[in-house]
N, C-alpha and C positions, 0 to 999 in steps of 0.2 A: 907564416910569412917568411920569405927568403931573407937570408942575411945579406943578399946583394940588393940594395935599394936604389931607386932612381936618384940620380944626382942632377939637380935642377938649378937653372937660372930662370928669371922671369923677364920676358920682353914686354915693355910697356906695362909692366905690373900685372899682366893678365895671361900672356901666352907662355906656357912652359917650354923650355928648351933644355934638351939633354946636354949636360956638359961633357958627358962621356963620349957622345957621338957628334957633338956640335950641330944639332939638328932639332928644329921645333917639332912638337908633338902633333900639330895640325897646321893647316894652311894659315899663313899670315893674313890672307884675304878674307876667308870665311870658312872655318873648319867644318861647319855643319853642311854647307852647300857642297864642299868638296866630298864629304862622305856620301851625300846623296848622289852626286855625279859619278864618282869612282866606284864605290862599293855596292850601292843599291842599284842604280841604273846599269852599272857594269855587269851585274849578275842578273839583269832583267827582273829586278824586284821593285815593287811588291807583286808584280804580275804572276810570278812563279810560286808564291807562297801557297802552301797546301798543308793539311794536318800532318804533324810530325816533321815538318821541315827542319833541317839541321844546317846551321851556319857555323863554320870554323874560321879561325883567325890566327895569323901570326902577328903578334904585337898588340897586346891589349891596351897599353898606354893609359890614357885618361878614362877609357871606357866610352868615349864618344860614339864609336861605331856601334857598340852594343845598344846604347840609348837610342840612336837613330833607327836602328833595326827594330828594336822593341816598340817604339812609337809607331813605326810603319806597320808592324804586325797587328797592333791593336786597331789602327785605323782601317786595316783591310777587312776587319770583321771575322778573322779566323777563329775557329773554336779549338780549344786545347792549347797547350803551351808550345811556343817556339823553343827549339833547342839551340844553344849557343855555346861553343867550346872555343876558348882562346888560350894562347900561350904567351907568357910574359917572363922574361929573365930578370928584369929590374923593376919590381912593382913600386908604385907610388904609395905614400901614406894616404889615409882617408882625408886628412886636411889638405894635402896637395891636390888630390882629386877634386875635392869640393871647390877649391880655389880655381882650378882650371875649368871646371864645368860651369862656373858662374858666368862664363862668356856666352852661354847659350840659354837665356831665360825661357825660351819656348820649350825647353826640356827640363825645367826646374823640378817638376814633380817627379819625373822618372829619375833625375839625378839624385834627389834627396833619398829616394828608396835605395838606389844603387850604393850610395856612399854609406848609408846606415848598415846595409848588409855587408859591405866591404870591411867596415871597421869591426864588425862582429867576427867575420871569417872571410879572408881574402880568396878562398877557393870558391866562394859564393854558393848558391843553391837555387831553389825556386823563388823567383821574384814576381809573383802575381802575374802569371801569363807567360813567363819565360823560364826555362830550365837552363840556368847559366852556370858554367864551370870555367874557372881560370886555372890553368895548370902552370904553376910557378917553376921556373928553372930553364935550362938551355933546351930550346925546342929541338935541336939536333939529336938530343937524347930522349927527351920526354915525349915527342910525337910518336916515335917508334914504340914506346911503352904503352901508348894509350889506344884503346880499342873503340873505334867508331868509324863511320863513313859519313861524309858531309855532302849536302846538296850544293852548297856554295862556299867558296873560300874568299876571305878578305886577306890579301897579303900586304900587310901594313907595317913592316919593319922599317927601321931608319934607312936612310939613303944607302943604296947598294955600294956607293963609293966609300961610305964611312962605316957601314956595318955589313960587309960582304958575307959574313958567316950565315946570315939569315936568308941568303939567296943562293946558297950553294947547290950543286947538282944533286948530292945525296939527299938533302932536305927536300928539294923539289920532287924527287922520286917518292919520298914519304908522303908528301902532299897528294900526289897522284894515287898512291896506294890507299889513302884515306878519303877518296872521292868516289862517289857513285858513278857508274856509267851514265853519261848524259849530264853529270854535274859540271859546275862552272867555277871560274875564279876571276878575280879582278884585282888590279894593283895600279897604283898611281905612276909607277915607273915604266919606262920603255927601254931601259938599259939593254944593250945587245946581249950581254952574257946571261941576263935573267931570262930573256925570251928564248935563248938557245937552251938553257937548262930546263925550262918548262916544256919545250918541244921535245927534247930528248927524254923527258919523263913520260911523254905520251899524250900531252895536251895539244889540241889544235889551237894555235896561238894567233891572235889578231892584234895589230896596233891600231888604236882608235884615238879620236881627239881627247886630249886631257882637260883638266880643270884649270881655269884661270891662266896663269902664265906658263903652265906646263903644256907644251905643244901636243904631246902624245902620252898615252897610257896604254896598258895592256889588259886584254881579256883573254880567257882561254876556256876550252871545253874538253872534257874527257869523252872520247867517242863512245857511243853505245856498244 
């Protein structure tokens, strides 16, 4: 476990807010619906799922995106494990994760398995149908050190205005370098500098309708 831990406050006793970045970990409206709209639908999932499919993520946070993807993978009837690689600089404790994920009772079974594995080893491992790995540390360094290519990316760092380091040009180039030709990305933000950095990294970038009160979000595709 990293010596840099998540610093949290709790809104309404249930929604974790990073005091370091003054930003909630998931939508105040409905975090699971936001994940489904932004990261799953934004990457055309579950329709694109196939054996050996690999999802990568910047910003593991509560683990909500992993849980939603894991549940969608199981529901799609795929054989073999989904691969999921995420990067997190400030990991939560198991207790904090458990408290945050209690907001999503429909994922309670998956959440219990995730938290149990997290408390045993925060780098995770195989979770009954998903090969999950969380790389702890600064993604600007750790992504370049990690060898994989993803079929889909979830870019879920804190707000670009408050955490610009996780949206910089060099990191977006590393995201592109770790994406298969034809691979995709999705993120909740439509900030201009983020879209420019993604385009300069080689993605075909599209602004599409966002979730809830967010008017727009961003999707991207690495050309074949």
